[in-house]
N, C-alpha and C positions, 0 to 999 in steps of 0.2 A: 437261821442266822442271817442278818442283813449283810449285803455286800460291803457296806462301809465298815462293819465290825470285822469282817474277814480281812479286809485290807489293813485295818489298824493292827490286828493281831499278827498278820504276816510281816508288817513293817517292824513291829516290836521284836519279833523273833529274829529278823534279819539284823536288827541293831545289836542284839545280844550276841549273835554269831560273829559279826565282824569287829566288835569292839576290842577283843584281845589282839586282833591283827593290827588295828589302827593305834592301839595304845603303845606309846614309846616313852621311855624315860629320857629326859634331857637335862643337862646342867646348863645353867645360865652363865654366859661369859661376863666376867666383871672387869671393869677398867682399873687403873692404878689407884683410884680413890675408893675402891670397893663397891662402886655402884654398878648395877646391871647395864650392859650395853644393849640397846634395843635391837631386835632382829637378829641377834647372834645366839646360837645355842650349839652345844656339842652333844652328840648322841653318846650315851653311856653303853658300854659293851654289856651284852646279856651275861649275867653271872649265874643264872639258874642252871642246875645240873640237867643232864640229858634225861629224856623220858625213855624208859626201856619198854619195848613192846615185843610180844610174840603171840603166835597163833596156836590154839589148841583145838583139835577136832577129833571126833571118833564116834564109834557106834554106841547106841543106847538100847537098853532093854529094861522093861519094867512092867508095872501092874497099876491099873487105875480102878479105884473103888468109887462108885457113884453114891449119891445120897439115897438112892432107891435100893442099895445093897448089891447092885450088879458089879461084877469084876470083869475087866477086859485086859488082855495082854497089850503091851506097847513095844513096838520095834521101830528104830529110827536112827537118826544121825544128829549129832550135836556139833555146832561150830561156834568158836569163841575167840574173841580178841581181848587181850589184856594190855593194860598200860600201868606203869608205876614210876614214881620218882626215883626209885632205887631198886637194887636187886632183891631186897628183902620185903618189899611191899610197903603198905597194903596195895593190892592190885584192884584196879577199877575195871569192871567187866562189861562186855556186851555179848550176850549169848543168844544164839538162834538154834531152836530145837524143833526138828521136824519128826513127827511120829505117825505111825499107822497103827490104829487100834482095832481090836476085835476080830483078828483073823481066825481065831479058834472058833468063833461063832459064825463064820462065813460072812463077816462084815468087813468093810473097808472104810475106816473113819480116819481121814487125815487130819492132823492137828499141827498148827504152827504157832510157836510161842517165841516172843522176844522179851528177854530179861535184862534189866539194867541192875548191876549189883556190885558188891565189894567182896574181895577175898582177903582175909587177915593173914599176917605172917604165920599163924598157926594152922592155915589151910581151912579155916571155917569160912563158909561163904553164905551170903544171903542176898536176895534181890526181889524185884517186883517188875511186872510188865504185862502187856496184853497178850491174849491168846484167842485163836479162832479155830473152830472145829467144823468140818463139813460132815454132818451126820446123815443118816438115811432119810430123815424126814425134814431136817431144817439145818440152817447155819446157826451155830452157837458162838457167842463171844463171851469172854470172861476176863477177869483180872486175876493174875497168878501171883501168889506170894510163895517164894521158895527159899529153902535153906539146906545146908548139908555140910559134909566134910569130905575133903579130898585126901586120899591116901597116896603116898609116894613110893614107887618101886623103881629106883634109878630114874631114867628119863620118862617112865610111864606113870601116868596119873590115873587113879581109879576113884571117881567121885561116887559118893553115896548120898543121894538127895531125896528130899520130900517136897512136893509142890502141892499147894492147895489152890484150886481154881474156884472162884466165886462168880456166879452169874445169876441173872434173873430173866425169866421168860413167862409171859402172861401173868405177871404179878407174883410168880412163885419163885422163891429163892432156891438155888441149887448149888451144891458143893461137891466137888470131885477132889479126891486125894490120890496123888500119884507117887509111887515109890519107884525110883529109877537108878540104875547104875550103868556102868560101861567102862570104857577106858579111852585115854587120849595120849598121844605121843607129843612130848614137848618139842616144838620146832625151834630151829636156831633163833636166838634173840637178836634184836637190832636196836640201836640207839637212835633216837630222834632228837636233834638239837634245834633250838629256836634260831632263826636267822634274822639279822637286823635288816 
């Protein structure tokens, strides 16, 4: 990609990132005749509700089945941030999953996955994101599509998820299916309010 294209893309992304910060609502000041007074505006207070956020993290254990029929165990850690406009959701998620696969085969295959997703008020969740695995012979990248259900036991969450990783290497498509579970403890929630 040419440097000009990279700069244009970077500026466009920066514009999208800062636009919510720069956007403010203002009321125009009117004179006694009902005409706008130039150069005078009054900022309107932010009436949007607070965004509720909390962190979920915990261990994960699972099994990966490759398109060749091989099965590997997975052990690792899941870290998650959630945000919602209210206490009942829907929750917008950013999940980071780090797994070590194949230890029962005397292998050490680290995999990192980043998932952007949504969890509904009924605790069904789905998302998509990139993944990278450092295998014995090569580095493999993939796109992961995941879905699952989270079970609630008091303040403890038990997710049951399935993830499908799709990749291509040397013109050959490969699919890996991972079934994974674990637990997470709900951390104290906090509210984030927009400031003028």
